[in-house]
Structures are given as C-alpha cells and as structure tokens.
C-alpha positions in Angstrom: -22.5 -22.4 -31.5 -22.0 -18.7 -31.9 -18.4 -17.1 -32.6 -17.2 -15.1 -29.8 -16.4 -11.3 -31.2 -12.9 -10.2 -31.2 -12.3 -7.4 -28.8 -11.8 -3.9 -30.0 -10.6 -0.3 -29.3 -14.2 0.1 -28.2 -14.1 -2.5 -26.0 -11.1 -1.0 -24.0 -12.8 2.4 -23.9 -16.0 0.7 -22.5 -13.9 -1.0 -19.6 -12.0 2.3 -18.8 -15.4 3.8 -18.8 -16.8 1.8 -16.4 -13.4 2.0 -13.9 -14.2 5.8 -14.2 -17.9 5.3 -13.2 -16.7 3.3 -10.1 -14.7 6.4 -9.1 -11.2 5.2 -10.0 -8.9 7.5 -7.7 -6.2 7.8 -10.3 -9.0 9.7 -12.8 -9.5 12.3 -10.0 -5.9 12.7 -9.5 -4.9 13.3 -13.1 -7.9 15.9 -13.5 -6.3 17.8 -10.5 -2.7 17.4 -10.6 -0.6 18.5 -13.7 2.3 16.3 -13.4 4.3 18.2 -16.1 4.9 20.6 -12.9 7.7 17.7 -11.8 9.3 17.6 -15.0 11.9 20.3 -15.2 13.7 19.4 -11.7 13.6 15.6 -13.0 14.9 16.8 -16.5 17.4 18.9 -14.9 19.2 16.1 -12.7 19.1 13.3 -15.2 20.3 15.4 -17.9 23.1 16.9 -16.3 24.4 13.7 -14.9 24.4 12.4 -18.3 27.1 11.4 -20.3 27.3 13.6 -23.2 28.9 10.8 -25.2 26.2 8.7 -24.9 23.6 10.6 -26.8 20.0 9.2 -27.8 16.7 9.6 -25.6 16.5 7.9 -22.1 15.0 4.4 -22.2 12.0 5.9 -20.4 10.7 9.1 -20.0 11.8 10.6 -16.6 8.3 11.9 -15.4 6.7 8.5 -16.3 9.1 6.7 -14.3 8.2 9.4 -11.3 4.5 8.6 -11.9 5.3 5.0 -11.5 6.9 6.0 -8.2 3.4 7.5 -7.0 1.7 4.7 -8.1 3.7 2.4 -6.0 3.5 4.6 -3.0 -0.5 5.0 -3.1 -0.9 0.9 -3.9 2.0 0.3 -1.7 3.5 -2.2 -3.7 6.8 -3.9 -4.2 8.9 -3.4 -7.4 8.2 -6.5 -8.8 4.1 -6.0 -8.1 4.3 -2.7 -9.4 5.9 -4.1 -12.9 3.0 -6.5 -12.9 0.2 -4.3 -11.9 1.4 -1.9 -14.8 1.3 -4.8 -17.2 -2.1 -6.2 -15.6 -4.2 -2.9 -15.0 -5.7 -0.6 -17.7 -6.3 1.7 -14.9 -2.6 2.1 -14.4 -1.9 2.3 -18.0 -4.4 5.2 -18.4 -2.6 7.0 -15.4 0.9 6.5 -17.1 -0.6 7.3 -20.6 0.5 4.0 -21.9 -1.0 1.6 -24.4 -1.1 -2.1 -24.5 1.8 -2.0 -27.2 4.0 0.2 -25.1 7.1 -1.0 -23.4 6.7 -1.1 -19.6 9.6 -0.6 -17.1 10.6 -3.9 -15.5 11.0 -4.1 -11.6 14.8 -3.3 -12.1 14.6 -0.3 -13.7 12.1 1.1 -10.9 14.6 0.6 -8.8 17.5 1.9 -10.2 15.2 5.1 -10.6 14.3 5.5 -7.4 17.8 4.7 -6.3 19.0 7.7 -8.4 16.7 9.8 -6.8 17.9 8.8 -3.1 21.7 9.5 -4.1 20.6 13.1 -5.5 18.4 13.8 -2.3 15.6 14.6 -4.8 12.7 13.5 -3.5 13.5 16.1 -0.7 13.7 18.6 -3.2 10.6 17.9 -5.2 8.5 18.0 -1.7 10.1 21.4 -0.9 9.2 22.9 -4.5 5.6 21.3 -3.9 5.4 22.8 -0.8 6.7 26.2 -1.8 4.4 26.6 -4.5 1.5 25.9 -2.8 2.6 28.4 -0.3 2.9 30.9 -2.8 -0.6 30.1 -4.3 -2.1 30.7 -1.3 -3.0 27.1 -0.6 -1.4 26.7 2.8 -3.2 29.1 5.1 -1.1 29.3 8.0 -3.6 29.3 10.8 -1.8 26.8 13.0 0.3 23.8 12.3 0.3 20.4 13.9 2.7 18.0 14.5 3.0 14.4 15.0 4.6 10.8 14.2 3.8 7.5 13.0 5.4 4.1 12.8 6.7 3.0 9.3 7.1 -0.8 9.9 10.0 -2.7 7.8 10.7 -6.4 7.7 12.1 -7.6 10.9 15.9 -8.6 11.0 16.9 -11.7 12.2 19.9 -11.3 14.3 21.5 -13.0 17.3 21.4 -10.8 20.5 25.3 -10.0 20.1 24.8 -8.8 16.9 22.2 -6.6 17.8 24.3 -5.3 20.6 27.1 -4.3 18.1 24.5 -2.8 15.8 23.3 -0.5 18.5 27.0 0.6 19.0 27.0 1.7 15.3 29.4 -1.7 14.5 29.1 -4.0 11.9 29.3 -7.6 13.4 32.6 -9.3 12.7 31.1 -12.2 10.5 29.5 -9.4 8.1 32.2 -7.2 7.7 33.9 -9.6 4.9 30.3 -10.5 3.2 29.3 -7.4 1.4 25.9 -9.3 0.0 25.1 -9.8 3.6 25.5 -6.5 4.7 23.3 -5.3 1.8 20.4 -7.6 2.7 20.7 -5.9 6.7 18.9 -2.6 8.3 21.5 -1.6 10.8 19.4 1.8 11.0 15.7 0.5 12.0 15.1 0.1 15.5 12.4 -1.4 17.8 9.6 0.5 19.6 6.7 -0.3 22.1 3.5 1.5 21.6 0.5 1.0 23.8 2.3 -2.8 24.7 2.6 -3.6 21.2 6.2 -4.1 19.8 7.0 -2.4 16.3 10.4 -2.5 14.3 11.1 0.1 11.9 11.4 4.4 11.6 8.8 7.1 12.3 7.6 9.6 9.8 7.5 12.7 11.9 5.4 15.3 10.0 4.3 18.7 10.4 1.0 19.9 8.8 -1.2 23.0 8.1 -4.2 22.9 10.7 -6.6 24.1 8.1 -6.0 22.0 4.7 -4.2 19.2 6.7 -1.4 19.3 3.8 2.0 18.2 5.0 4.8 20.8 5.2 7.4 19.5 6.6 8.6 16.2 7.7 11.5 14.0 9.5 12.6 10.3 8.9 14.1 8.8 12.0 14.3 5.2 13.9 11.4 4.3 15.8 13.0 4.6 19.1 13.4 8.6 18.7 11.5 10.3 20.5 8.9 12.9 18.9 10.1 15.5 21.1 13.7 15.4 20.2 12.9 15.7 16.2 10.6 18.7 17.0 13.6 21.2 16.4 14.0 19.7 13.1 10.7 20.2 12.3 10.5 24.3 12.8 11.3 26.7 10.3 10.7 30.9 9.9 7.0 30.4 8.2 5.6 28.9 12.1 6.6 32.2 13.6 3.5 34.0 15.1 1.3 30.7 14.4 0.0 28.0 17.2 1.5 24.8 17.2 -0.2 21.8 18.2 1.2 18.1 19.4 0.5 15.8 22.1 2.5 15.4 25.2 5.2 13.5 23.5 6.3 16.7 22.4 6.3 18.6 25.9 9.9 19.3 27.1 11.1 22.3 28.7 13.5 23.1 26.1 10.8 22.5 23.5 8.8 25.3 25.5 11.9 27.6 25.3 12.8 26.9 21.6 8.8 28.0 20.3 8.7 30.8 22.7 12.4 32.0 21.0 11.1 31.6 17.4 7.8 33.6 18.2 5.9 29.9 18.2 2.7 29.9 20.2 2.9 26.6 22.2 -0.3 24.5 22.0 1.4 21.5 23.0 -0.5 19.3 25.4 0.8 19.5 29.0 2.6 16.8 30.3 1.7 14.9 34.0 4.8 13.0 35.8 4.9 10.7 38.8 4.6 13.5 41.4 2.8 15.8 39.9 -0.6 15.4 38.1 -2.0 17.7 35.8 -4.7 20.5 37.3 -8.2 20.3 36.5 -7.5 23.7 34.1 -4.6 21.7 32.4 -7.0 18.8 31.8 -9.4 21.0 30.4 -6.8 22.9 28.2 -5.6 19.6 26.9 -9.1 18.4 25.8 -9.7 21.7 24.1 -6.3 21.3 22.1 -7.1 17.9 21.3 -10.1 19.2 18.9 -7.6 21.0 16.8 -4.4 18.5 17.3 -6.8 15.6 16.4 -6.9 16.6 12.6 -3.4 15.1 12.0 -4.5 11.5 12.6 -6.5 12.2 9.5 -3.3 12.1 7.7 -1.8 8.6 9.0 -5.7 7.4 8.6 -5.1 7.7 5.1 -1.8 6.5 4.4 -2.7 3.5 6.5 -5.9 2.8 4.7 -6.0 4.7 1.3 -2.5 4.0 0.8 -2.6 0.4 2.0 -0.7 0.4 5.3 2.8 2.2 6.6 5.1 -0.6 5.7 7.8 -0.1 3.7 10.3 -3.2 2.4 13.5 -1.2 2.2 16.5 -1.5 4.3 18.7 1.6 5.5 17.8 5.0 6.7 18.4 6.3 3.1 16.2 4.3 1.4 13.4 4.7 3.6 14.0 8.6 3.6 13.4 8.5 -0.1 10.0 6.4 0.1 8.8 8.1 3.4 9.4 11.7 1.2 7.3 9.9 -1.8 4.6 9.0 0.4 4.0 12.5 2.0 4.1 13.8 -1.9 1.4 11.0 -2.7 -0.5 12.2 0.3 -0.3 15.7 -0.6 -1.3 15.2 -4.0 -4.6 13.2 -3.5 -5.3 16.0 -0.7 -5.3 18.5 -3.3 -7.9 16.8 -5.2 -9.8 16.6 -1.9 -9.5 20.2 -1.2 -10.7 20.7 -5.1 -7.2 22.4 -6.0 -5.4 22.2 -9.0 -1.7 22.0 -9.7 -0.3 23.3 -12.8 3.3 24.3 -14.1 
C-alpha cells in the first residue's frame, strides 16, 4: 500500500490558486480596496478610549476586526458561524491575512467589537468618510439621485396581544420590568409591515443612491411600518441641490414636493393616483419614463438579497440594527467599487 504524502505549504497555495480561478470575490475586493483606508478612524477611537494604565497591544488588530465584520455582512453570518468560517475557510484566512497558526477572534470578541462600534456611532462615521472620499475623487457623479427602501427582517417576537399593545405605546410589559435578561432578548423597536399581501417583521433600510454609479450616498433605518415618504426629508442634503430625484409613488406627498422645490431639487417622484382621482395618460407616460431610471436602485437591493445572502439580521433593538445595516451598506459600496473598477486607497 502506498503511503499518503504529507501536505505542505505548496498544497495550501495550490488550493488558494484554485479558489482564485473560481473567481473568489474576496480576491477582487482586496485587489481594489486598500482597507488601511479605515485604520486611522478605528485606531483613533479605540486608542482614545483605552485605559492608558493598561499598556500593551490590543488582543486583535482593530482593522482585522473591521474586515471580519465586512465578511460577516457579505456572507450574512451569525457571530458563531463567522468564527467557525474563519477557522474553516482558506479564502477567509487569506482575506484577513491570517495563517493556520494564528489565533482567531471568537464569537464573543466579534460581538464586543461590533457593540463598541455601535456605542460610538462609528459605523455611520465610516460610511460618511467613504462617501465624502469618493465624492472628492469624482467617483460619485451627481447626475441624479434615487431613493427607495427595503425590508430588513429580524426574528419574530412571541408576545401576547396585551404585551404587543404596551410595546406599541412605548411601554415595557409589567412582567418584564424586573427581568433584565428577558428584556435583552426582546425587540421592542421592530414592527410588522404588509407588502403585496405578505407580512414582514423588522425594519427598513431607506437609501439614497447615485443614479449613474449606483453607489449608496445616504441611508436611514426605521421600523418597517414607517412610511417611505416620512423618511425622505432625512435623506436629503445640500449635495442634492440642482439634481433630479427619482422615487416611486410611496414618496409622493404634497409636503415632500414642496420641500424638494425649496431645496432646489428637481422632483422625479412618481405621481400617485387617488380613489377618486385617476392618473392622466400624460402622468402614466411620465411615470413610465421615470421608472427606467428609478428601477436602477432595485439592482442594489437585488445584490444584497442574492450576493449578500438575504436581508435578514439576527440582532434585537434598532441601535444594533442601525450598526449592521450601516455595515451592510458599506459592504455593498465596497463591492460596487470593484464592479466599477475603482480602487480605494488611503
């Protein structure tokens, strides 16, 4: 019987080369994105809050941990599954710059790091840093903006009708008040929403995107039952002045039309029919023409649903959802830059 040959370093490289040949998306991401771009704001935050008497180096590099969160959002993994996948997958180790002998952060460490980003509001700051940098580089073309929202589902809460009524009023049910552990397991911010006859429980990712590049330039997170038109004012900023803004009929409100006009934004929001007021043929034709541009934003949510493995998050509370949705939007933009063949560096 022939003896099996022991594996060596060349065997590992051969396996990685095969992964590259299979179009490993992480290889393309590393080729276009220099993640050192994110190091300074991360280190500034963590080092500023560090107890100076502790000394020594952090258990894990701050940028390494951020890249783990990008992995987590792209593959939509739980903390436990993220830890396992890093230990198990050569492609993950290569992306993170780890070898088989390096220590890997456990699930609790990943949770703590993300929780620290949440408390500091750092994800939103990183998103704005990325957006402003791309704007200064001329990547974002500002030839029109699009707005839309997509549902982020979360685990359904098993509450009684009475408990749900109290939650809707912003109150904790009486039998929860003395049980902190129970409260931590309950989501009192998520809401039900019915779309095309199907019920969803969770939140919405409201985004604004550049028409030409399909890069997300702004976002807001709200419970699923909050209407798109009510969120629109929070998505607008001074960079939208003079541009056309595309949105479906969910954004059509008289107040919004007046707001856009006051900000010098050209409304391309779909006209909306009412019970006793049908759309004219001209309005129908205008809506159809607007749809050709507005539909481009649906490609963003399609990428999140398919390439990023469904818009479902396991967190509870709007603060944690905001952090992960922000990471989701950053992750989308980074992969979109690879499609646009744009390099991001410090």
